[in-house]
N, C-alpha and C positions, 0 to 999 in steps of 0.2 A: 736410114741413119748413116751418116758418114763414118767410115772406119778409121779415120786418122784424127789426131788432135795435137796441135802445137801450141804450147803455152810458154810465155817468157816473163821473166822479171826484168826490171831495169837492171843494167849492170851498175854495180855499186862503186861509188867514187873511192878510190884507194888512197885517201889522204889520212885515214885513221881506222882503227879496228871496228868490227861490226858491233852493233847494239841491238836491242829488241826491235827498234823501228825497222832496221834493214832485214831482220829475221822475219818480221810480220808478213811482208810481201812474198817472201820466199816460201814460207809455210803455206800461205794461201795458194800459191802456184802448185805446191806439192799436193795439197788437198785435191785440187782439180785434176792434176796428173794421175793420182792414185784412183780417183773416182772414175775417170775415163778408162783406166786400165781394167778395173773390175767390171766395167761395162763392155769389155771385149775390144776396145779400140787400140790401135797402135799409136803410142804416145811419144812425142819428143818434147822434153822440158829443158829449157835453156836458162842458165843464169851465169853470172861472171862479174868481172871487175873492169872498171873504166880507169885507165892507168896513165893518161897523158894530161897535160895542162899546167897552167901557171901555179895553181895552188899546190900541186904535188911537187913541182919544181922548187917552190919556196920552202915547203915543209922539209924536203930532203936536204936542201942547202942549210937550213937552220940546224938540222941534225948532223951536218957535216958528212953526209953519205951520198953516193951516187943515186939518182932517182930510180934507176932500174933495180938496184939492190933494195931500195925502200919499198917499191911496189911488189917485188918478189915476196917480201916479208908479209905485207898487208894481205895480198891475195891468198897466201897460205893460211892466214888467220881466218879469212872468210871460208875457205875450203874446210878447215878443221871445225869451225862453228857449225857449218851446214851438215857435216858428217854427224856431229853430236846431236843435232836436231832431227836426224833421220830423214834428211832431204834426199829425194830420189831423182835428182837431176841427171839427164843423159849426157850433158856436156857442160863444162865450166869454161867459158871463153874469157880470154884476157886480151885487151886491145893492144898489148905489146907482142901478141903472137905474130910471127912474120907473115903468115898467110893472110891474116886480117889486114895488116899494114899494106900488103901488096894489093889487096882487093880495094881498099880505100883509095889508093893512088889511081887505080883504074877508073873508079867512079869519078874522082876529081877531074881526071883528064877528059872523060866523057862529057861531063858538065861544061868544062871549059871549051871543048870542041863544038858544043851545041850553042855557044854564046850565052850560056845561063850563068856563067861566072865572069865577072869583069873587074878590072882594077879601079880602085877609087880610094876614098877616105871614109872612115867611119868615126863619127863623133857622137858619143852617147855615155850615159852613166853606166859604169861597169862595176858589178859586185864580184869580187874575187871569191867570196864565200859561195855564191850561187853558180859561179862560172858562167854567168850570162849577163847580157845588157838589160838595163831597166829603163823604163820611161819615167818622166817626171811624175806621172800619175801613179806609178808603182811605189813611189817614195812616201814615207810617213815622217813628217818633221825633218825632211831632207835625208832620211836614212833608209836603208833596206829594212823592211819590216821583219824579215826573217832573221837577219844577223845583227840587227841593231848597230850598224856601222855605216858611215857615210861612204857611198860609192865614189869611185874615181871618175872624173869627167875626162874622157879620152878622145884624142883625135890622132889617128895614125894611118899611114898607108896600109891598105888592106884589100883583099879580094872579096867581093860581095857576090852573094847568090841572089838571083832574081826571084825572091819569095813572093813579091807583089804580083808577079805574073799569074800565080796560082790561087789568088784570093777568091775569085768568083767560083772557080771550080771546086775548091775546098768547101766553100759555104754550101753549095748545092749538094755535095756528097754527104756532108754532116746532117743537113736538114732532112734529107731523104733516107737517113740511116744506112746509106751505102758504105759509109765510114762511120760505124756506130760508136758513140761515146756514151758511157753510163757512169754513174746514175744520171737521171734526167736533168737535174740541176746543173751538172757539170757540162752536159751537152749545150744547155741554154747559155751558160757562162761563156763557152767557146764561140758560139754563134755571135753573141754580143761583142766579144773581143775582136773577132775577125771582121765584123761589120764596120768597126771603127777604122779599119784599114791596116793592111800588113805592109811593113817597110822591107826593103831588101836588107839582108843581114850579112854581117861580116863572117866569112868562113876561114879567115887566116889571121895569124899574128906574125909580126916581124920576128925572124929567128933570133935577132940580137936581143929581143926582150923575152921571147918564149922559145927556148931551144928544145924543150922537152915535149916533142910532138912529131907527127909524121910530116916530112917535107912535102911541099906541093910539087908535083911532078913537072909543072911548067914554070916554076920560079923557086929556086933553091934558097932564096932569101926569106921565104915564108914557111911557117909550119901551119898545119891544119888545125882549125879551132876544134876544141874537144867535142862539141855536140855532133858535128858531121861525122867525125871519126867514131864516136860512141854509138850513134844510131845504126851504123852499118853492121854492128855485131849481130843483129837479129837475122841478117842474111848470111854473114860469113860463118856464124855458128853452125848453120846447116850445110853450107858449102864445104867447110873443112871436113865434115862428116859424110859428104857426098849424098845428102838426102834433101837437097834444096827442092828439086822437082816434086818430091813426094809430099813435103810438109808446108811449103810456102803457098798461100799466105797464112800467117798466124791466126789461130782461132780466137785467141784472146791474149792481150798484152796487159799485164797488171802493173800499176805504179801508184805512188802517192801524188797528192794534188800539187806539190811544188814543182813537178816536172810535166804537168798536164799541158801547159801552153805549147812548149816546144815539141811535145809528142803529137799535138793536134794540129800543128802548123808546119814547122820545118821538116819533121819526119815524113808526113804524107806527101809534102811538096817534092822532097827529094825522090821519093818513089815514083811519083807521077812523071818527074823530069827524066827518069831513067827507064820508063816504061815497065815498071814493076807493079804487081798487084798490091793493093793496100791491105793491111791487116783487117780482119773482119770486125774486130771489137777492141776498143780500149776501155778497160774498167779502172776507174780512179777511186782509190780509197783515201780515208782521212789519215790524220796524224795520231800517234800516241802522245798524249801530253803528260807532263808531270807538273802538278800545281797549275794547270791551265796553259802551260807553255809547251810548244812543240819540243819533243825530245830531239836534240840536235848535237852532233859531234862538235860543230863549230861553237855553239853556245856552251858546251861542256856540261849540260844538265842531263846526261844520259846515264843509265844503269848499264854496267858492263855485262855483255852477254855471257862471257866466261864465268863471271861471278854468279849469275843466275843459274847457269848449268851445273855449277858445283853444289848449289843449294837445293835445286829441284830437278826432277826427271824431265826429259824432253817432252814426254807425253803430257805431263802436268802443265808445262809452259804452253804447249800447242793447244791444249784444251782450253785453258784460261783465255788465251788471246782471242779465240774465235767463239767462245761461249759468252764472253763478257761484253763484246762490242758488236754493233751492227756493221758488217763489212761494207765500207763505202762512207761511213761516218767517222768522226773523231771519237777517240776513247781515252780514258785516263788509266795510266798504268799504276797498279797498286799491288804490292806484295801481300798485303793483308787479305785482299779479295782472292788472290791466287791461292793462298793457303786455305781460305774458307771453301772455295770450290773444290780444291783437292780433297779436303777432309769430308765435306758433306756430300759431294756428288760422285767423285771418283772412288774414294775409299768406302764410304757408307753405303751408297746405292749400288754402284756397279761391282766394286770389289767384294762387298758383303754378299750380294746375290750369287756371284760365281763361287765363292767360298762355301756358302751354305748348301747350295744345290749339289756341287761336286762332292762335298763331304758326306751328305746324306745318300747320294747315289752310290758312293763307294761302300757304305754300310748296308743299305737296303737292296740295291740292285736296280735294274731298269727293265722296262717292257715296252717295246716299240709300239707306238700308236699314232693315230692322226693328231696333228698339233692344232687344236682349236684356238689356242692362245694367239697364234699368228694372225687370226682374223682382226685382232685389235691393233695390229701394227699397220699404220697407214703408209705403205711403201710409196705410193704415187705422190703423196704430199712431200715425203723426204726427197724423192727424185726432183720434184719441181723446185723445192727450196735450194738444192745444191746447184741445179742448172741455172737458177736466178741469182746465184752468189749470196743466198741468204743462209749463211753457214750457222749463225746463232739459232735460227728457227729450225734448221735440220737437226741440230744437236738437241734442241728442246723437245722435238718430236721423238727422237730416239730415247731420250731419258724419260719421257712420259711412258714409253713402253716398258722401260726398266722398272718404273714405279708400279705398273700393272703386274709385272712378274713378281715383284716383291710382295704386293698385296695378295697375289694368288697363292704364294707359298704360305703366307700367314693364315689365309682363310682355309686352305685345304689341309694344313698340318700333316705333311707326309711323314714327319718324325714319329707321329702317333699312329697314323693309318697304315704306314708302310706301303703306300700306294706307288708302285713302280711306274705306272703310266703317267702319273702327275710329274714325277721326277724326270721322265723321258721328255715330256712336253716342255718342261722348264729348260732342260739342257738344249733341246732343239731351238728354243727361243734365244738362248744365250749365243748359239751359233749365229743366228740372224743378226743379233746385236753386234757381235764381234766383226762380222763382215761389213756392216754399215758404218762402224766406227773406225775401220782400218784407214780410211783417208785422213782421219783426224788424230787418232792415237795408235799408230801402226804397231809399235812394239808390244803394247798390251794385247791388241787383237791377235798378233802372231803367237803370243804365249798361250792364249785361249785356244787358238786353232790347233796348236801342237798337242795340247792336252786332250782335246776332244777329237782329234784326227780328221779334220776336214780342210779342204782348200778354200782360200779366200777368193771366192768368185761370186758374182751377183746371182747367178742362176742357182747357186747352192743354198740361197736363202729359203727357197720353196722345196728343195729336195730334202727329204727326211734324213736326219743324222743316222749314219750307219755305225753304231757303237754298242757294245755289249757290256764292257767293263770300263770303269772310270776310276781314276785316282783323284783324291782331293787336290784342288788347285793350290799352288803356292800363293802367298799373299801378294796381290797385284799392286796394291798401294798402301804403304805404311803411313799411318797418320803423322802429320807434322805438328 
């Protein structure tokens, strides 16, 4: 087993504040980071904000403020939201970081020197909302399907990257899973897309039109197009922290399906062009919808993350997002279902189990014994589910064991029998539950571990709990 793990989220576009859609990918990365930590691996978890480009320039101008001042405010909002969600990222990168900008200029110069960048013209439909060019086939009734607006037909002087040169190489790598894309339908979609042909892509804008970007080192009249700038964060985030050699290539890069194409074509082509290893795995997840439409900042149909975090605990939000939806597929966001899961599963099942057992153990006492209940916990199944990004199934398996524990206390009636061994067995089982739930609901698991006096480590699941006295647990989840 490899002893290091590097996970990334996409860097979030700093044109407006975070919403549950942007939190979703970050929590998924946090689940994987925490899981690998308890498995004893050295982890690096990178997230951040993408802070250049025309859309940010236009938004800042409309507000009458300097773009840097605007992105400073937005990136702070992301940092604050991630802190409230208990995200354990090791670094938060911003593409306005000076070290990042310097690294991007080096790479641009390298590509130019290798004749992989050339001057020409680019004429294509461009959606400002997507910050990318679209083909005629991408349009629905002449509009961008995601933002429901007509893209601009543009022709301007630009520098182009020879993406077409890497078409066959990329196809072979994706087909053989040397550059793995999951789920399987997304891999097939990308193979089909690349087989239709890859065109060279514009990597610059005229500075007179887009001044808010990194200047091309070989032509000061142009600024770097946001995608080339943004992609390099996955490397510069490591280089800034002087851990590039240890952690690159990434073990998994998580993202929503709207940025799958560019991450499956432009991104690996840039790495091949600069003799860098490709990430091992791209995992693509679906959208959160509201009334069947993608939750989108640009469409304005999103629920504010701040608003959610004032109404519900971070653990309740984290649990709902990954219990309700199959990771990789679309899901519909519903506060009603969030409340139901909070009350029925977190409060009634988990919270009630911890409260009853610790309360009885405080009154009756404990006697250390072999925990036969643990035989009913399928650890291997839970491990496999998490390793395969089946978070909903892993949670289902853990909560099945919580049900077993709740039935056990009902059947054995320790409040009547005063059986100290039964209570010890249940407490030891709660320890195992808390360790397994730590990647998903860390704050709750830490409260349980503090009360029962154990460390959150995977190997402690099978080590018997070393405790003689216990105090009744505080209420873990108040009903909504």
